[in-house]
Steps between C-alpha positions, in 0.01 A plus 500: 500500500316178421491362856470616859665343801264309728391806698394303808836327515674834459294658775568202728871554437492877556276507809446143620356581842275785391132423530328414175156404639301532815183295518233642728301179479761280672748753644767383261816690402686389190847631418632527147734210574205285612285605205781412260538155657121444498488590130773242436301233686186594310695457175622157611147399603365599158780321321423183699136536393611485137502873419752591231603828338207652316236300690219687672438486874158611620450643848166559670537675835444815702785742569784317674880487499502158332361659181829687456708197594329325207529800269876526556526118498351498150777743397764251625382230256352708221138402578206736445267589787126530428319654804131410503213714620369351824173688453417288195298178534640179358293546181692820421839368608478199268543701177806675646666166560403388152674810364822479705522120552694506830704203614446580868239677714582641846212613719418645841259354752222742410505389136547124534152415372537707182853379435409137535190548285702627203827310548393187312821315426723795594721453806366712788688599820339671798693792646347429842486120492675364812576159353814373322360604161428858609701800390687546830606136534603469135697824522670402825661198339608684188849635447466860377532506125694770317505374142537845354592835645389725217164601358469538120322832463266385222408168659153445645495510882128502579160521334224727628144462384293795385164558669308336218213747488454441128559127487751247619795665675825527308833411660733802483866409465724665763873467445794550738584817316149636556537442874827691504361786290203532737741515795685786328182685412338480842827509692621821338150646518472464878868497597494141618796391718606213724364695799142487371228280646184415310201269536356222282122458495401541133433152354808339354323381188491866388785714367457744787534226761840397367639824357357772732705507707616152602757402235647853468540514880669159507733595215592815697563302818203639695248330727154366411232431761277220372125511566285207371273760336360844559417551868415859591573445868837343432601765250396783730697334781814498286449865406435606859814315618709680232607167346446596137681742269311430177145383431341418167126439486201527270214750542268243656749447781551874551123524528486224762776666703321835485184336643686330786399632844864575586573695182424847635752454782768339285827678419588393147811715466730221614467327162749661264320418177137411426426359153173419328406322180260255343223760460455875538524636855205732561592862574296496821680191622839656427393802707408275793853357507670836456313616811663214696852570369515267202555630148394208282678478165295358217668274251396287208617185330380166371574134546652533155739777612660329789302698649641850565467757223386825663550639849403840633769701675403597852581869453234550232217280631291783635528728199458214250216317672398193303825464309690171487822694447760441233651185344775370728865452415473197267149567370367685195143611433302666223143625462382376162196569281306251283742565215796383708646849527573694821219739595571859617566568868170517687313279252377153596634190328605145571810448712773301327805372683857395418821417682697199629234424764228411249388137477602309188140372484251242621584139571401269213281769344665657196173651382445696820865602501482638145180690577653668806780676311505763232683448171791702644518284814323718761271335749141622460366535852128544435508790748408851402715784625632849440823686566498857627736778403737413785533141379280342770268221396137447600305180441138576410369143469502182302432520127230230540329694783463827308152561360350762270204706617345742252815488292733581790763264644432421867771356725341338808798577722407869498150441639630239744751748640231761547260254666760376748551861604142505634509484880242216515662273236783257564547368144349520155519332159348631177423318177328597175155356425279530192271800473246576225568872493876533562628161379664428835482657845672436830371270773665541838529232768582656838572373851408721793648584833320339792181684582499707181199523267541759221239507229570455130409866452763597759769309312393637164524855636842427650626378164345783294691755703828325416456336160375588153136386463585215257740350759241488778361149555131469411428235763643421845480159663582455870683175571663347808823411320666507160632181335880500509795287408770396748676837471182693568442615144130530415382235255280720283381214280322364808327821603192418292444198727422744781201632306324168564547502876 
């Protein structure tokens, strides 16, 4: 099959009055019929602005229903959406526009200044502008456009930028087929149906914000509650009111929920499926949620994989603590050594991925595309992992984060997991630093619970009881916070900056 039907149009035909979105911010309810019509108006608006098939459309906004009107509108005319990171200053956004060369920029009220600073000669339309040239007014006068009702599976739908920790971010190509494969992988993994309700708060310029679980839920005919961003009070309110069936979050958000004053009185069992990804979920944090009735299933994927690759099955979470599960229905994975051959079960190697949900590459960057794939076409993830005798996978860290101490490989995630199990620590990050005797040793950056004051000797003793000596960090630094990206992943390349504070 080389094309898919327009899945929004199909859903609007099958269940037109079912709720697609609820917006907590403005009390809005949007049916599938209304979302389909709004996508058609967005397509007409973009066409009037000169956007043609293959042109890029940049969007700079917080989480809102209009983002998905525009995403589906792009599908109607064959345009390519390029969501921009609203946390970036104009100086960082400029190179992204140079790379993608959008014909149009759409922006929310919070990001007007940045959008106007980088727009230059590019047409810019404000999503909240009340005047005749604003998004609402332009859309109201547009006849919904339905130029095409199929999606070529290999055609580019949207571009998502990598975090750029080693240089300028790359734009990962996401096709229509990748979106469908992700819906199959996550949908079959959690048993997603039209009766399910989920919530959107992860930023929409990340793969998780779009694919976990918003698009799969919409394809299934379910309901999405839209939050402008993560709000612990709002999310806890939805959970307490039994208005959610599935939740996907990153460890930093699970940590924030666990520290909320209402957490210890909250019944979490009303949510049918809890998912986690983006970084390892600490064992101690998992235990906190299990106590409240939530079995959190780890998963793993990449922007380049659509994103879902692995997902833990709920039945084995507690006897396979730390596992990201098995490759899902349309995903394949290997653990590979430096020679490009599979390593034995239990041994650590690089995770390689294959399947129909893998990106074809990076936008306008053939060099980076070639470097990302093996000679036999497998995507090289840069993550280190192992597979146990039962076929379950464990991620032990990034290849670039591993360091060698006294000739032994050290994976920081192991020490981080042990440290976050300490009753006085809320979070930890470990990196390797130069050492005259051992070559490299660990340095731990830890954040503490309010009122806690353990000594470095206390933490060293805690680690020595649980780790081999060469894995124990040599130094411990107490910090108020860890540098993170928009999904809450620790930016380890910036940890050294904390040494100077």
